[in-house]
C-alpha positions in Angstrom: 5.2 -58.0 -158.6 8.9 -57.7 -158.7 8.8 -54.9 -156.1 6.7 -57.1 -153.8 9.2 -59.9 -154.1 12.0 -57.5 -153.4 10.2 -56.2 -150.3 9.7 -59.8 -149.1 13.4 -60.7 -149.7 14.6 -57.6 -147.8 12.2 -58.3 -144.9 13.4 -61.9 -144.6 17.1 -60.6 -144.7 16.3 -58.1 -142.0 14.5 -60.7 -139.9 17.6 -63.0 -140.2 19.9 -60.2 -139.1 17.7 -59.4 -136.1 17.5 -63.1 -135.1 21.3 -63.4 -135.2 21.8 -60.2 -133.2 19.2 -61.4 -130.6 20.8 -64.8 -130.4 24.3 -63.3 -129.8 22.9 -60.9 -127.1 21.1 -63.6 -125.1 23.7 -66.4 -125.4 25.4 -67.4 -122.1 29.1 -67.0 -122.2 31.3 -69.6 -120.7 34.5 -68.4 -119.0 37.5 -70.6 -118.1 39.3 -69.6 -114.9 42.8 -68.3 -115.5 45.5 -69.1 -113.1 47.4 -66.0 -111.7 50.9 -65.9 -113.0 52.6 -63.9 -110.2 52.2 -63.5 -106.5 50.9 -60.0 -107.0 48.1 -61.2 -109.2 47.4 -64.0 -106.7 47.0 -61.4 -103.9 44.7 -59.3 -106.0 42.6 -62.4 -106.8 42.4 -63.3 -103.0 41.3 -59.8 -102.0 37.5 -59.1 -102.2 36.5 -56.9 -105.1 35.1 -53.5 -104.3 33.6 -51.2 -106.7 33.5 -48.1 -104.5 36.6 -47.3 -102.5 36.2 -45.9 -99.0 36.3 -42.1 -99.1 39.2 -40.5 -97.3 38.4 -39.0 -93.9 38.9 -35.2 -94.1 39.3 -33.6 -90.7 37.1 -30.6 -90.0 38.9 -27.4 -89.5 38.4 -25.7 -86.1 37.1 -22.5 -87.6 34.6 -24.4 -89.8 32.6 -25.7 -86.8 29.3 -23.8 -86.5 27.3 -23.9 -83.2 23.9 -25.6 -83.5 22.1 -22.5 -82.2 23.3 -20.5 -85.2 22.1 -23.1 -87.6 18.7 -23.3 -85.9 18.4 -19.5 -85.9 19.2 -19.5 -89.7 16.6 -22.2 -90.3 13.9 -20.4 -88.2 14.6 -17.2 -90.2 14.2 -19.1 -93.5 10.9 -20.7 -92.3 9.6 -17.3 -91.2 10.5 -15.7 -94.6 8.9 -18.5 -96.5 5.8 -18.2 -94.4 5.6 -14.5 -95.1 6.0 -15.1 -98.8 3.2 -17.7 -98.8 0.9 -15.4 -96.9 1.5 -12.5 -99.2 0.8 -14.8 -102.2 -2.5 -16.0 -100.6 -3.6 -12.5 -100.0 -3.1 -11.5 -103.7 -2.3 -14.4 -106.0 -0.1 -13.3 -108.8 2.2 -15.2 -111.3 5.0 -12.7 -110.6 4.9 -13.5 -106.8 4.7 -17.2 -107.5 7.9 -17.2 -109.5 9.9 -14.6 -107.6 12.8 -15.3 -105.4 12.6 -14.9 -101.6 14.9 -12.9 -99.4 16.1 -16.0 -97.5 19.8 -16.9 -97.7 18.9 -20.6 -97.9 18.1 -21.1 -101.6 16.2 -24.2 -102.8 
């Protein structure tokens, strides 16, 4: 009987702690506006808040530009190699072929 009473008391204590934590988590907080002390803080308060800053614009190097024809040729080569790999798998399904890497330079 004493153990049952101890279990009930601990359960009630746990329920009280959970109720207090839930009440603290869901309570609405009231904030009072604080007047800016200096002109710098006033300027910061007047500016719109932004979480993300604009990324700096990095100019492309002249030698880094690749013609579109070269990109299309590389993409066509990749598609052709993937087609060939799929056809070889369909001819003879095998777990080794399914998990092997292709010859293509474009890796998934």
